[in-house]
LOSESE-608497 format. One line per 5 residues: for each residue x, y, z of N, C-alpha, C, O, CB. Coordinates in steps of 0.001 Angstrom, whole numbers, plus 500000, padded with zeros to 6 digits. Each point is the difference from the previous one (the first is absolute). Glycine has a CB too. Example, Ala and Ser with C-alpha at 12.3 -4.5 7.8 and 13.67 -1.06 7.14 Angstrom:
REM residues 2
513190:494310:507800:499110:501190:500000:500900:501200:500000:501036:499981:500665:497072:498846:500581  501542:502223:498034:500820:501190:500060:499230:501090:500730:500509:501108:500169:500675:498264:497686 $
//
This chain:
REM residues 119
505769:491113:514993:499652:501208:499288:500834:501160:500523:500185:500173:501205:497483:498966:498407  502826:501644:499447:500781:501174:500353:499340:501223:499377:500187:500280:498816:501951:498355:501336  497109:502073:500632:499339:501205:499499:500956:501184:500114:500672:500181:501015:497055:498914:499652  502320:501713:498261:500864:501168:499929:499119:501232:499836:499134:500006:499124:502775:498640:499870  498279:502408:501821:499230:501227:499791:500464:500686:498712:501195:500195:499780:498491:500079:502725 $
499335:500092:496641:500358:500560:498695:499378:501367:499714:500486:500722:499129:499729:496958:500081  498722:502689:501505:499344:501293:499755:499002:500278:501108:499535:499090:500687:500755:500650:496820  499393:501527:502651:498893:500362:500888:498700:499791:499239:499935:500237:498794:501491:501454:502474  497555:497872:499427:498707:499746:499380:499472:501234:499269:499437:499882:498912:500087:498434:502871  500654:502862:498806:499476:501216:499387:500767:500442:498755:499580:500948:499336:499665:499717:502913 $
501863:498680:497415:500762:500320:498791:499452:499303:498752:500304:500405:498878:501698:499910:502566  497208:498661:498746:499572:499182:498864:498769:500613:499344:498947:500104:500628:501987:497835:500477  499194:502467:497639:498877:500636:499311:498899:499006:499653:500230:498791:499962:501356:502887:499124  497229:498839:500663:498879:499142:499610:499915:499805:498496:499436:499006:499542:499351:501772:502467  501753:500135:497224:499779:499988:498549:501145:499395:499191:499915:499937:498774:498702:502060:501563 $
502460:497554:500328:501128:499419:499267:500841:499162:500954:499778:500004:501210:500249:501942:497170  500934:497341:501061:500917:499221:500823:501127:500872:500514:500298:501053:499437:499138:496895:499260  501185:501602:502376:501155:500689:500569:501186:499043:499933:500025:498979:500688:498513:502448:500859  502441:498910:497621:501184:499156:499826:500895:500090:501237:500257:501085:500520:499635:499241:496973  500576:498509:502964:500899:499906:501144:501143:499076:499591:499786:499004:499308:498326:501390:502395 $
503089:499940:498725:501139:499135:499707:500717:499699:501303:500353:500905:500757:499898:500055:496908  499960:497754:502586:500754:499542:501166:501124:499133:499446:499748:498909:499489:498212:501160:502106  503252:500399:498501:501121:499294:499375:499786:499979:498498:499780:501044:499387:500576:497529:502673  499706:500266:497356:499800:499852:498552:498543:499744:499622:499654:499985:498818:502660:499140:501038  496840:500675:501142:498602:499648:499747:499126:501249:499876:499927:500814:500920:500416:497033:500325 $
498996:502289:497600:499052:501091:499785:498595:499415:500021:499714:499022:499310:501973:502311:499318  497444:499272:502166:498606:499587:500055:499159:501260:500139:500526:501093:500208:500051:496645:500835  498120:502097:498841:499100:501142:500120:498938:499704:501037:499559:498863:500166:500854:501772:497442  499191:500411:503081:498909:499923:500962:498767:500612:499368:500079:501039:499346:501516:499067:502617  497268:499251:498232:498736:500468:499435:498945:500017:501092:499933:499095:500831:500672:499994:496891 $
498577:501945:502266:498890:500116:500945:498720:499588:499277:499640:500571:498971:501523:501303:502327  498157:497123:499261:498709:499551:499475:499040:500023:501175:500040:499113:500854:501006:499419:497304  498090:502476:501893:499127:500180:501151:500841:500292:501224:500815:500922:499990:497462:497544:499016  501536:500763:502039:500778:500179:501222:501244:499122:500041:500762:500058:500965:497133:500527:500194  502323:498610:497816:501120:499059:499997:501164:500520:499159:499813:500755:499046:498568:497362:501270 $
502827:501459:500063:501204:500298:499234:500531:498680:499454:500047:498992:500706:500503:503065:500719  499848:497967:497314:500530:498810:499339:501384:500321:499445:500268:501127:499582:497393:498064:499839  503212:499806:500580:501359:500157:499474:500230:498968:498904:499691:498819:500157:501143:502063:502071  499719:499597:496652:500223:499139:498845:501297:500424:499328:500311:501190:499950:497195:498452:499722  503264:499386:499805:501211:500361:499268:499664:501046:498960:498919:499978:499412:502060:497737:500965 $
499946:503202:499396:499722:501133:499120:500661:499841:498638:500725:500883:499543:499079:500566:502466  499940:497417:497350:500564:499771:498675:499033:499172:499167:499591:498911:500400:502745:501214:500532  497311:500398:497924:499166:499261:499055:500820:498816:499478:501160:500185:499632:497531:501924:499706  500744:496686:500620:500771:498844:499534:500353:500076:498521:500879:499270:499541:497998:499386:502200  500459:502210:497506:500275:500106:498570:501372:500598:499741:500763:499463:499197:496797:500777:500379 $
502769:500867:501092:501303:500636:499752:500534:500731:501230:500924:500805:499888:498434:499441:497719  500075:499483:503549:500519:500594:501226:499600:501437:500265:500520:500613:500932:501327:497877:498783  497243:502071:499493:499582:501386:500199:499331:500136:501372:499240:499115:500391:500460:501206:497102  500562:500765:503248:499375:500176:501328:498480:500084:499909:499457:500932:499407:502605:500248:501362  497266:497853:499816:498539:499999:499992:499427:501204:500735:498927:500488:499644:501122:497028:500246 $
500650:502966:501126:499493:501135:500789:499811:501257:499158:499324:500932:500435:501815:498113:501557  499441:500997:496816:499818:501158:499107:498735:499880:499160:499676:500895:499219:502799:499377:500701  496819:498626:500245:498805:499764:499199:498758:500640:500584:500053:500699:501011:500963:497195:498250  497871:501851:500084:498692:500509:500432:499430:499020:501019:499987:498791:499770:499600:502376:497991  499940:499364:503368:499496:499173:501103:498521:500267:500201:499605:501113:500348:502655:498898:500761 $
496903:498948:498668:498555:500148:500106:499412:498745:500655:500241:498883:499543:499709:502620:498400  499286:498691:503117:499268:498902:500658:500880:498802:500342:499596:498855:499796:498391:501884:498977  503208:499516:501743:500878:498915:500426:500806:499358:498897:500705:499020:500241:497695:500587:501518  501513:500927:497028:500738:499439:498862:500954:501062:499464:499613:501143:499753:498456:497304:499659  503200:501143:500414:501001:500888:499401:500197:499579:498550:500137:498814:499699:501025:501564:502543 $
498851:500615:496860:500173:499742:498568:501360:500542:499594:500272:501189:500166:497217:498924:499388  503368:499018:499913:501349:500389:499597:499929:501106:498942:499335:499857:498974:501521:497812:501542  499839:503427:499758:500000:501138:499081:500723:499676:498696:499731:500627:498975:500193:500904:502991  500983:497507:498058:500768:499685:498802:499316:498997:499087:500115:500092:498778:501906:500388:502523  497267:498559:499287:499494:498906:499173:498520:499706:500159:499452:499190:499253:502784:499881:500890 $
497101:501573:500821:498570:499805:500184:499613:498744:500760:498810:499732:500167:500927:501500:497763  501236:497989:502537:499665:498820:500801:499453:500457:501343:500441:501019:500531:501349:497600:498321  497256:500644:501704:499403:500427:501267:500127:498901:501046:499994:498807:499697:498401:502670:499061  501721:498985:502504:500186:499091:501132:499212:500494:501189:500006:501189:500319:502269:498182:498855  497046:499701:501482:499283:500307:501235:501035:500049:501118:500669:499001:500263:497165:499885:498921 $
502308:502252:501474:501044:500165:501016:499714:499171:501249:500896:499806:500822:499525:502495:498308  498363:497209:501029:499652:499166:501154:500465:498567:499823:500237:499300:500984:497799:502157:499429  502098:498095:498340:500339:498595:499730:501242:499825:499136:500619:498936:500010:496981:500560:500187  502764:501536:499060:501098:499897:499050:499589:499397:498672:500819:499912:499084:500691:499883:502832  497239:499788:497960:499502:499338:498787:499510:501013:498969:499518:501079:500343:499841:496937:501041 $
500774:501613:497359:499400:500762:498921:498520:499626:499987:499673:498838:499757:502509:501245:498862  496909:500867:501636:498576:499643:500064:499440:499486:498679:498937:499380:499975:500823:502326:501788  500945:498548:497146:499540:499537:498697:500598:498646:499623:499594:499392:499009:500150:502986:500307  501233:497146:501485:500667:498741:499683:500550:499390:501287:501182:500159:500305:499406:500668:497364  498580:498490:503072:500410:499428:501288:501096:498949:499852:500683:499690:500976:497024:500748:499870 $
502474:499012:497965:501051:499009:499770:501335:500639:499643:501002:499302:499848:497248:499111:499410  501768:502907:500608:501216:500693:499613:501013:500093:501133:499794:499447:501080:498859:501833:497298  502417:499411:501368:501088:500161:500953:499598:501010:501075:499846:501183:499696:501851:498257:498512  498128:500114:503055:499620:500959:501055:501189:500820:500466:501146:499563:499899:497050:498883:500827  501530:502733:499780:501022:500855:500593:500099:499631:501482:498982:499957:500691:500580:501945:497632 $
501645:497832:502172:500129:499669:501423:499518:501148:500897:500291:501170:499756:501650:497342:499677  497322:501116:501598:499489:500939:501001:500658:499682:501344:500625:498953:500161:497151:501288:498602  502079:500652:502178:500598:499841:501322:498955:500218:501074:499038:500743:499805:503180:500009:499312  497976:498594:502019:499127:500229:501157:500275:501396:500544:501140:500461:500039:498810:497057:500527  498964:503146:499857:500080:501370:500524:499295:500043:501345:498987:499335:500212:501085:501654:497450 $
500479:499801:503233:499300:500294:501248:500235:501463:500338:500967:500615:499551:499279:496988:501274  498850:502936:499975:500088:501393:500446:500240:499977:501510:499236:499392:500749:499212:501450:497373  502604:499815:502308:500330:500085:501419:500240:501465:500356:500956:500614:499526:500056:497046:500463  498118:502888:500843:500139:501382:500486:500197:500994:498850:500858:500880:500063:500124:498226:502063  498206:500733:496824:500040:500926:498874:501110:499747:498998:500152:500757:499041:498867:500865:502469 $
501762:497320:498698:501073:499644:499060:499590:498761:499201:499461:499038:500548:502293:501943:501008  498510:499067:497154:499763:498853:499137:501258:499140:500038:501104:500475:499734:497281:500826:498758  501428:497437:501839:501101:499053:500052:499733:498881:499006:498872:499524:499867:501582:501033:502559  500607:499028:496874:499883:498981:498962:500958:498859:500323:501151:500228:500373:498187:501508:497893  500175:497034:501585:500836:498818:500185:500668:499689:498664:499396:499375:499128:499097:499711:502728 $
502742:501348:497989:500707:499852:498731:500514:498583:499768:500414:499664:498890:500223:502720:501286  499339:496788:500858:500485:498623:499870:498923:499041:499512:500308:498866:499631:501308:501610:502184  497143:499953:498177:498902:499101:499671:499223:500522:498804:499025:500735:500153:500821:498567:502242  500593:500312:496411:499292:500405:498785:498808:499071:499788:500133:498777:500021:502008:502128:498952  496706:499695:500826:498772:499263:499723:499834:499973:498479:500246:501004:499331:498663:499680:502908 $
500678:498184:497223:499762:499913:498551:501272:500113:499185:499961:500513:498882:497807:500450:501501  503351:498578:500137:501261:500121:499266:500301:498686:499291:500448:499047:500636:500417:502654:501027  498894:498233:497022:500230:498748:499281:501458:499563:500039:500280:498802:499963:497816:501776:498562  502846:500374:501550:501417:499625:500073:500281:499261:501304:500714:498997:500013:499911:502994:498568  498812:498510:502511:500189:499362:501310:499338:498629:500027:500567:499042:500527:499525:503215:500573 $
498712:497649:498336:499288:498729:499983:500756:498949:499185:500049:498836:500400:497788:502406:499851  502755:499146:498610:500797:499070:499197:501220:499522:500783:500333:498816:499974:498888:502326:497923  501445:499783:502800:501168:499644:500800:499634:499036:501116:500746:499061:500279:500263:503153:499188  497853:498007:501173:499548:499113:501073:499711:498598:499452:500314:499001:500647:498714:502981:500587  500371:497947:497570:499737:498695:499383:501313:499287:499683:500117:498794:500218:497726:502084:498813 $
503148:499857:500454:501304:499397:499692:500648:499473:501276:500599:498925:499990:499687:502629:498043  499600:499190:503061:500600:499570:501261:499342:498737:500537:500669:499175:500622:499891:503198:499872  498137:497463:499275:499282:498812:500471:500329:498767:499153:500026:498877:500505:498134:502612:500323  502087:498733:497894:500224:498862:499058:501374:499420:500120:500335:499053:499288:498073:501965:499157 $
//
């Protein structure tokens, strides 16, 4: 695991996502209670930044298309069989939010590649 510091904990708002870009990778940080969650910041429908959507009770709603995703799991709460948004492991160290950008959770592209490598 390679954790990268991406923001101070006190920078992350409670009422919306905070877009972060590291290299070519754009993701958003979300505060849900005392926890911080990181999820890719692109709606699978057309790539619109999810962080620009409405954020309520741990769910972000895409401002462009109305699709919703639970930032804790990456799943659409209305369609668990749908395409999940990849999430990342997060840890807090001395007030800094660190994200493991090498370990995408719920990434169907990565899972397909791993299956191809095994076969």
